[in-house]
C-alpha positions as CSV (number, residue, x, y, z in Angstrom):
1,M,-28.7,6.8,-42.4
2,S,-28.0,10.0,-44.3
3,R,-24.5,11.6,-44.7
4,L,-25.6,14.5,-42.5
5,T,-26.8,12.2,-39.8
6,I,-23.5,10.3,-39.8
7,Q,-21.6,13.6,-39.6
8,L,-23.6,14.8,-36.7
9,F,-23.2,11.5,-34.9
10,L,-19.4,11.5,-35.4
11,A,-19.2,15.1,-34.2
12,W,-21.2,14.2,-31.0
13,C,-18.8,11.3,-30.3
14,C,-15.7,13.5,-30.7
15,W,-17.2,16.0,-28.3
16,S,-18.6,13.7,-25.7
17,V,-15.7,11.3,-25.3
18,P,-13.1,13.9,-24.3
19,A,-15.7,15.5,-22.1
20,F,-16.4,12.2,-20.3
21,C,-12.6,11.6,-19.9
22,A,-12.0,15.0,-18.5
23,E,-14.8,14.5,-16.0
24,A,-13.4,11.1,-15.0
25,A,-9.9,12.6,-14.7
26,I,-10.9,15.1,-12.0
27,T,-12.9,12.6,-9.9
28,A,-10.0,11.3,-7.9
29,P,-8.4,14.6,-7.0
30,D,-11.8,16.1,-6.3
31,E,-12.6,13.2,-4.0
32,A,-9.2,13.5,-2.2
33,G,-9.8,17.3,-1.8
34,G,-13.3,16.6,-0.5
35,N,-11.9,14.2,2.2
36,S,-9.3,16.8,3.2
37,R,-12.0,19.5,3.5
38,I,-14.1,17.2,5.6
39,W,-11.1,16.5,7.9
40,A,-10.2,20.2,8.3
41,R,-13.7,21.0,9.2
42,L,-13.9,18.1,11.6
43,L,-10.8,19.2,13.5
44,D,-12.1,22.8,13.6
45,D,-15.5,21.7,14.9
46,A,-14.0,19.4,17.5
47,G,-11.8,22.2,18.8
48,R,-14.6,24.6,19.1
49,A,-16.8,22.0,20.9
50,Q,-13.8,21.3,23.3
51,L,-13.7,17.7,22.2
52,P,-10.6,15.5,22.1
53,T,-8.4,16.2,19.1
54,K,-5.0,14.7,20.1
55,F,-5.3,11.5,18.1
56,L,-7.2,13.1,15.3
57,K,-4.3,15.6,14.7
58,A,-2.0,12.6,14.3
59,L,-4.0,11.3,11.3
60,P,-3.1,12.7,7.8
61,P,-6.0,14.7,6.2
62,D,-6.3,12.2,3.4
63,F,-5.9,8.9,5.3
64,I,-9.7,8.3,5.8
65,H,-12.0,8.0,2.8
66,F,-15.4,9.1,3.9
67,E,-18.5,7.5,2.4
68,F,-22.2,7.6,3.2
69,D,-24.9,5.0,2.8
70,D,-28.2,3.8,4.1
71,L,-26.8,1.4,6.7
72,R,-29.2,-1.1,8.2
73,T,-27.3,-3.1,10.7
74,Y,-24.7,-0.6,12.0
75,A,-24.6,3.2,12.3
76,A,-21.0,3.2,10.9
77,E,-18.4,0.8,9.5
78,Y,-14.6,1.2,9.1
79,H,-12.8,-1.0,6.6
80,P,-9.0,-1.0,7.5
81,D,-7.7,-2.5,4.2
82,E,-9.1,0.5,2.3
83,H,-9.0,3.1,5.1
84,R,-12.7,3.6,4.2
85,M,-15.2,4.9,6.7
86,V,-18.8,4.3,5.8
87,L,-21.3,6.4,7.8
88,N,-25.0,6.4,7.9
89,R,-26.5,9.1,5.7
90,S,-28.0,10.6,8.9
91,L,-24.4,11.7,9.7
92,S,-24.1,13.7,6.5
93,F,-25.1,17.3,5.9
94,N,-28.9,17.5,5.3
95,S,-28.8,13.6,5.1
96,A,-27.7,14.1,1.4
97,G,-24.8,11.7,1.6
98,R,-22.2,14.1,0.3
99,T,-20.3,15.5,3.2
100,L,-20.1,15.2,6.9
101,K,-22.6,17.0,9.1
102,P,-21.1,19.7,11.3
103,L,-20.2,18.2,14.7
104,G,-22.2,21.0,16.3
105,K,-25.4,19.6,14.6
106,M,-24.8,16.0,15.7
107,T,-26.4,14.4,18.7
108,H,-24.3,13.2,21.6
109,K,-25.0,9.6,20.4
110,E,-23.9,10.4,16.9
111,L,-20.6,11.9,18.1
112,E,-20.1,8.8,20.3
113,V,-20.4,6.6,17.2
114,L,-18.2,8.9,15.1
115,Y,-15.4,8.9,17.7
116,H,-15.7,5.1,18.1
117,E,-15.0,4.7,14.3
118,L,-12.3,7.4,14.2
119,F,-10.4,5.5,16.9
120,H,-10.5,2.4,14.7
121,A,-9.0,4.5,11.9
122,Y,-6.3,5.8,14.3
123,M,-5.2,2.3,15.3
124,N,-5.2,1.3,11.7
125,Y,-3.0,4.2,10.9
126,L,-0.5,3.3,13.7
127,Q,-0.2,-0.2,12.2
128,V,0.3,1.1,8.7
129,V,3.1,3.5,9.8
130,E,4.8,0.8,11.7
131,E,4.6,-1.7,8.8
132,H,6.0,0.8,6.3
133,S,8.7,2.4,8.4
134,G,9.9,-0.4,10.6
135,E,9.0,1.6,13.7
136,A,6.0,3.7,14.6
137,G,6.0,7.5,14.8
138,H,6.3,9.6,18.0
139,G,4.1,8.2,20.7
140,S,2.5,5.5,18.6
141,G,5.1,2.8,19.3
142,E,4.4,3.0,23.0
143,L,0.7,2.6,22.4
144,L,1.0,-0.3,20.1
145,R,3.5,-2.1,22.5
146,F,1.0,-1.6,25.3
147,A,-1.9,-2.9,23.1
148,R,0.0,-6.0,22.2
149,K,0.9,-6.6,25.8
150,Q,-2.7,-6.3,26.8
151,Q,-3.8,-8.5,23.9
152,A,-1.6,-11.4,25.2
153,C,-2.3,-10.7,28.9
154,R,-6.0,-10.0,28.9
155,Y,-7.6,-10.8,25.6
156,G,-6.2,-14.2,24.8
157,E,-8.6,-15.8,27.2
158,V,-11.8,-14.0,28.0
159,R,-15.2,-14.4,29.6
160,I,-18.1,-13.9,27.2
161,T,-21.8,-13.6,27.5
162,P,-23.3,-16.3,25.2
163,V,-26.6,-14.5,25.4
164,A,-26.0,-10.8,25.1
165,L,-29.0,-9.8,27.3
166,R,-28.1,-12.2,30.1
167,K,-24.9,-10.5,31.3
168,D,-24.5,-12.7,34.4
169,D,-24.3,-16.0,32.4
170,T,-20.7,-16.2,31.2
171,E,-18.4,-18.7,29.5
172,S,-14.7,-18.9,29.0
173,R,-13.2,-18.6,25.5
174,Y,-9.6,-18.9,24.1
175,L,-9.3,-16.4,21.3
176,T,-7.2,-16.6,18.2
177,K,-4.8,-13.8,17.4
178,T,-7.3,-12.1,15.1
179,E,-10.2,-12.5,17.6
180,S,-8.1,-11.1,20.5
181,W,-6.9,-8.1,18.5
182,E,-10.5,-7.3,17.5
183,A,-11.8,-7.8,21.1
184,L,-9.1,-5.3,22.3
185,N,-9.8,-2.8,19.5
186,E,-13.6,-2.9,20.0
187,T,-13.2,-2.6,23.8
188,W,-10.9,0.4,23.5
189,A,-13.2,2.0,20.9
190,V,-16.2,1.5,23.2
191,F,-14.3,3.5,25.8
192,I,-13.4,6.3,23.4
193,G,-17.0,6.7,22.4
194,W,-18.1,6.5,26.0
195,A,-15.6,9.1,27.1
196,V,-16.8,11.6,24.4
197,W,-20.5,11.0,25.1
198,N,-20.1,11.5,28.8
199,Q,-17.9,14.6,28.4
200,L,-20.7,16.1,26.3
201,E,-23.3,15.1,28.8
202,V,-21.6,16.7,31.8
203,Q,-20.8,19.9,29.8
204,H,-24.3,20.2,28.4
205,K,-25.6,22.7,30.9
206,T,-22.7,25.0,31.3
207,R,-21.2,24.7,27.8
208,K,-17.8,24.9,29.5
209,S,-15.0,22.4,29.3
210,M,-14.9,19.9,32.1
211,F,-11.2,20.3,32.3
212,R,-11.8,23.9,33.6
213,E,-14.7,22.9,35.9
214,P,-13.7,20.7,38.8
215,R,-17.3,19.8,39.6
216,Q,-17.8,18.5,36.0
217,A,-14.5,16.6,36.2
218,H,-15.6,14.8,39.3
219,Q,-19.0,14.1,37.7
220,W,-17.3,12.5,34.7
221,L,-15.2,10.4,37.0
222,R,-18.2,9.3,39.0
223,R,-19.8,8.2,35.7
224,L,-16.6,6.2,34.9
225,K,-16.7,4.5,38.3
226,A,-20.3,3.5,37.7
227,A,-19.5,2.2,34.2
228,F,-16.8,-0.1,35.7
229,E,-19.2,-1.3,38.4
230,K,-22.0,-2.1,35.8
231,G,-19.6,-3.7,33.3
232,D,-20.5,-1.2,30.5
233,L,-16.9,-0.9,29.1
234,R,-16.7,-4.2,27.2
235,G,-16.3,-4.9,23.5
236,Y,-16.9,-7.9,21.2
237,Y,-15.3,-10.0,18.5
238,V,-16.5,-11.9,15.5
239,P,-15.8,-15.6,15.8
240,E,-13.4,-17.0,13.2
241,D,-15.0,-20.4,13.4
242,P,-17.8,-20.6,10.7
243,D,-19.8,-23.0,12.8
244,E,-19.8,-20.6,15.8
245,R,-20.4,-17.6,13.6
246,R,-23.6,-19.3,12.4
247,L,-24.8,-19.3,16.0
248,A,-23.7,-15.7,16.8
249,Q,-22.3,-13.0,14.5
250,K,-20.7,-11.3,17.5
251,R,-19.5,-12.6,20.9
252,Y,-19.7,-9.9,23.6
253,L,-17.2,-9.8,26.4
254,A,-18.5,-10.3,29.9
255,K,-17.8,-7.9,32.8
256,P,-14.6,-9.7,34.1
257,S,-13.1,-9.1,30.6
258,Q,-14.1,-5.4,30.3
259,L,-11.7,-2.6,30.0
260,T,-9.3,-2.1,33.0
261,L,-8.5,1.1,34.8
262,K,-5.0,0.9,33.5
263,E,-6.1,0.7,29.9
264,A,-8.5,3.6,30.5
265,G,-5.7,5.7,31.9
266,V,-3.4,5.0,28.9
267,L,-6.2,5.9,26.4
268,M,-7.1,9.0,28.3
269,K,-3.5,10.2,28.3
270,Q,-2.1,9.0,25.0
271,V,-5.2,9.1,22.7
272,L,-7.6,11.6,24.1
273,G,-5.0,13.9,25.5
274,F,-6.5,14.4,29.0
275,Q,-4.5,16.8,31.0
276,H,-2.1,15.9,33.8
277,D,-4.3,17.4,36.6
278,F,-7.2,15.3,35.4
279,M,-5.1,12.2,35.4
280,K,-4.2,12.9,39.0
281,L,-7.9,13.1,39.8
282,L,-8.3,9.7,38.2
283,D,-5.6,8.1,40.4
284,A,-7.1,9.7,43.5
285,S,-10.7,8.5,42.6
286,F,-9.9,4.8,42.4
287,E,-8.5,2.3,44.9
288,P,-5.1,0.9,44.0
289,S,-6.6,-2.6,44.0
290,K,-8.6,-1.6,40.9
291,V,-5.4,-1.4,38.8
292,S,-4.8,-4.3,36.5
293,A,-1.8,-6.6,37.1
294,C,-0.9,-6.6,33.3
């Protein structure tokens, strides 16, 4: 190797290494800024679409780390230990996998999936706050206390459908603490997604908020009543026992262990921020016997 070649090689190294380091140094702040921009745009889009924002506004802008991937099994995944939300690339702008698609460009089903996962992130955040401060922030302590009461009262022993497509064939299961907490979280997240999807469906023709249109409000409540009757508001859990997990990756709850009206009311009020007048309509639309004893 000639002296000139060596000098040129050394010069390239001296230039490229600092450049590489500088690029690496700005990756983390840029990623954090990207997540904050995604969050700000998400809140703005949700407000303009008249979608629930109460629980979203409680989350710090940088709490969730958004990622996009070609997911095969699920449309989205939330990893609580890393506060990482992995969404299918179809939920990204132009399916490029760089930033979240505007909510106004999403289908009703995509928004249902997104809100389902955002609720998981919210419950994760409430737990993190409680663990670090000794007590949860305003409003969150009440929700967590209610969740744990329901976990013990309703999700410790559940009815499941061993074969998901045969909803009438059920079996009883005693769940571990981890399983019961997941069953509750998935059941509640199913309802959050359901509530958003049905709000979009009843508002589709008029483009007006159902909170300002009594006819649409009653239509939403009729849908809720039908969902309870059909047993649609039920979640699932992943069995901890490896032998059972080989038989079924998920165990779906049966209709007797679906969401209760009391749980729905708490989520509507404390998480989705449904207005007082709407909650009065809810109470008037269901018989007192439908209220859970828990």
